[in-house]
C-alpha positions as CSV (number, residue, x, y, z in Angstrom):
1,M,113.0,103.6,103.6
2,L,112.2,104.6,100.1
3,K,113.6,108.0,99.5
4,I,112.6,110.0,96.0
5,E,115.1,112.1,94.3
6,A,114.9,114.3,91.2
7,I,117.9,115.6,88.9
8,N,117.5,118.2,86.4
9,I,114.1,117.4,85.6
10,K,113.0,119.3,82.6
11,K,109.6,119.4,80.8
12,S,108.4,121.1,77.6
13,F,105.6,120.4,75.4
14,G,107.0,121.1,71.9
15,S,108.6,124.9,71.9
16,R,107.3,125.5,74.8
17,K,109.1,124.7,78.2
18,I,106.9,124.0,81.3
19,F,109.7,124.2,84.0
20,S,113.2,123.1,83.8
21,N,116.4,122.3,86.7
22,I,113.8,120.7,89.3
23,N,115.9,119.0,91.9
24,F,115.3,117.3,95.4
25,S,115.3,114.7,97.3
26,L,112.2,113.6,99.7
27,N,113.3,111.2,102.8
28,S,110.4,109.5,104.8
29,K,108.7,111.4,107.3
30,N,108.5,114.8,105.2
31,I,106.5,116.6,103.1
32,L,107.4,118.0,99.9
33,G,104.7,121.1,98.3
34,I,104.7,122.1,94.7
35,T,103.5,125.5,94.2
36,G,103.2,128.2,92.0
37,K,100.2,130.1,89.9
38,N,98.1,128.1,87.1
39,G,99.6,127.1,84.0
40,S,103.0,126.7,85.9
41,G,103.5,122.9,85.8
42,K,102.7,121.9,89.1
43,S,100.0,118.6,87.9
44,T,102.7,118.0,85.5
45,L,105.5,117.9,87.9
46,V,103.6,115.5,89.8
47,K,102.4,113.2,87.1
48,I,106.3,113.1,86.1
49,I,106.8,112.1,90.0
50,A,103.9,109.3,89.4
51,G,105.4,107.5,86.0
52,I,102.1,109.2,84.0
53,I,104.2,111.0,82.0
54,T,107.7,111.2,81.4
55,A,110.4,114.1,82.2
56,S,111.6,116.0,78.5
57,S,115.0,115.2,80.4
58,G,116.7,115.0,83.4
59,E,116.2,111.5,86.0
60,L,113.7,110.6,88.7
61,R,114.5,107.5,91.0
62,Y,112.6,106.2,93.6
63,I,115.4,104.3,95.5
64,L,114.2,101.3,98.6
65,S,117.0,100.0,100.8
66,D,119.8,101.7,98.5
67,K,118.5,100.0,95.0
68,V,117.0,102.7,92.4
69,L,113.8,100.7,91.2
70,D,112.9,99.8,88.0
71,Y,110.5,103.0,86.7
72,S,107.7,100.1,85.9
73,E,107.5,98.9,89.8
74,I,107.5,102.5,91.1
75,N,103.1,102.2,90.8
76,K,103.4,99.7,94.4
77,Y,105.3,102.4,96.4
78,Y,103.1,105.5,96.0
79,G,99.0,106.2,96.5
80,F,97.7,108.9,93.8
81,V,94.7,111.6,94.1
82,S,93.9,114.2,92.0
83,P,90.7,115.9,90.9
84,Y,91.5,114.7,87.2
85,L,91.3,110.5,88.1
86,Q,88.6,108.8,87.5
87,L,86.4,106.1,89.3
88,Y,83.9,103.7,88.2
89,D,80.6,105.5,88.1
90,E,78.6,102.2,87.8
91,F,80.0,100.6,90.6
92,S,79.2,101.2,94.3
93,A,82.4,102.6,96.7
94,F,83.4,99.1,97.7
95,E,83.4,97.7,94.4
96,N,85.5,100.5,93.1
97,I,88.2,99.8,95.8
98,A,87.9,96.0,95.1
99,L,88.0,96.5,91.0
100,I,91.0,98.7,91.7
101,S,92.9,96.2,93.6
102,K,92.5,93.3,91.3
103,I,93.8,95.9,88.7
104,R,96.5,96.2,91.1
105,N,96.7,92.5,91.3
106,I,96.4,93.3,95.3
107,Y,94.4,91.0,97.7
108,V,90.9,92.2,98.3
109,D,90.8,92.5,101.7
110,E,87.0,93.0,102.4
111,K,87.6,94.4,106.3
112,K,90.4,96.5,105.1
113,I,88.5,97.8,102.7
114,Q,85.4,99.3,105.4
115,Q,87.8,100.7,107.5
116,L,89.0,102.9,105.1
117,L,85.7,103.7,104.0
118,E,84.8,104.4,107.4
119,R,87.9,106.4,108.1
120,V,86.7,109.2,105.2
121,G,83.5,109.0,106.1
122,L,81.9,107.0,103.5
123,I,80.9,103.4,105.4
124,D,77.1,104.1,105.1
125,R,77.3,104.9,101.4
126,K,79.5,101.9,100.6
127,D,77.1,99.9,98.5
128,D,75.7,103.1,96.7
129,Y,76.8,103.8,92.8
130,V,79.9,106.5,92.8
131,R,77.3,108.1,89.9
132,E,75.5,108.8,92.8
133,F,78.1,110.2,94.6
134,S,79.1,114.3,95.3
135,S,82.5,115.8,94.2
136,G,83.5,115.5,97.5
137,M,82.3,112.1,98.3
138,K,84.1,111.1,95.0
139,Q,87.1,113.1,96.7
140,R,87.1,110.9,99.8
141,L,87.2,107.6,97.9
142,K,90.1,108.7,96.2
143,Y,91.7,108.7,99.2
144,V,90.8,105.3,100.1
145,A,91.7,104.0,96.4
146,A,95.5,105.9,97.2
147,L,95.7,104.3,100.8
148,Y,94.8,100.6,100.0
149,H,97.9,99.1,99.4
150,N,99.8,100.5,102.0
151,P,101.7,102.9,99.9
152,S,105.2,104.5,101.3
153,L,104.7,107.9,99.4
154,L,101.2,109.7,99.0
155,I,101.1,112.2,95.8
156,L,98.8,114.6,96.5
157,D,97.4,116.9,93.8
158,E,95.0,120.0,95.0
159,P,94.4,117.5,98.2
160,R,91.6,119.8,99.3
161,S,89.9,120.1,96.2
162,N,86.0,120.0,96.6
163,L,85.8,119.1,100.1
164,D,84.0,120.6,102.8
165,S,85.3,121.4,106.3
166,E,85.0,117.8,107.7
167,G,86.7,116.3,104.9
168,I,89.5,118.5,105.0
169,S,90.0,117.6,108.7
170,I,89.9,113.8,107.8
171,I,92.3,114.5,104.5
172,Y,94.9,116.5,107.1
173,E,94.7,113.9,109.6
174,I,95.3,110.8,106.9
175,I,98.7,113.2,106.4
176,N,99.6,113.3,109.8
177,E,99.3,110.2,109.9
178,H,100.8,108.9,106.7
179,K,104.4,111.1,107.9
180,L,105.0,109.3,110.5
181,N,106.5,106.6,108.6
182,G,106.2,107.8,104.9
183,S,106.3,110.5,102.9
184,V,103.8,113.2,101.2
185,I,104.0,115.3,98.0
186,I,101.6,118.4,98.0
187,A,100.5,120.2,95.0
188,T,98.7,123.2,95.7
189,N,98.5,126.8,95.8
190,D,96.4,127.0,99.5
191,L,97.9,128.2,102.2
192,E,97.0,125.7,104.8
193,D,98.7,123.1,102.7
194,I,101.7,124.9,101.8
195,Q,102.3,125.6,105.8
196,I,102.4,121.9,106.5
197,C,105.1,121.6,104.1
198,D,108.3,120.8,105.3
199,S,110.5,121.8,102.2
200,I,108.8,124.3,98.8
201,I,109.4,123.9,95.2
202,D,108.1,126.8,94.0
203,L,107.8,126.7,90.2
204,D,107.0,130.7,89.5
205,K,110.9,131.4,91.2
206,I,112.3,128.7,89.5
207,S,110.6,129.7,85.9
208,N,111.4,132.9,86.9
209,S,115.3,132.1,87.3
210,K,115.8,130.9,84.1
């Protein structure tokens, strides 16, 4: 089972402090919510958790079977979805997932890709160029990319972004299924998202207490 620990995480950009004293421990079968007003640092914090940017100070640990993983290894263990992640517009939906898999040095399983595309309601568009997709369809495809390598952790920044009601229902099903054996981190201000979380980090309260 994968465990995530954050110890006194602080992030500043120049002289501007974004947040400090972020502490949490996330075990499998739990959902952690990160909330706060716009500009409070939600996306910054999930980027730190994903290893996309570094904290100014503090320590983040991915622990597997009591062993702390090297930071260069952590991308094997999480799937990341956010509105600002880019897909390859010049390739089809299927080709996007195949290419991302090759970049990750993961075997391209055509049957699995098709199953995931069907899961998010895109199987009929698998051969269409992504440049023809709506923003909501692109968001669904990002979930396929995030889930393809069977991650222990899902990191979701604004998980409902650009989705219609059907898409939101699909994503909630995915989150609940993933929680059965893994863990989820959700950065959101949406009350419905927050209600499914087992614990919450409110960046407004942390910022206001310092």
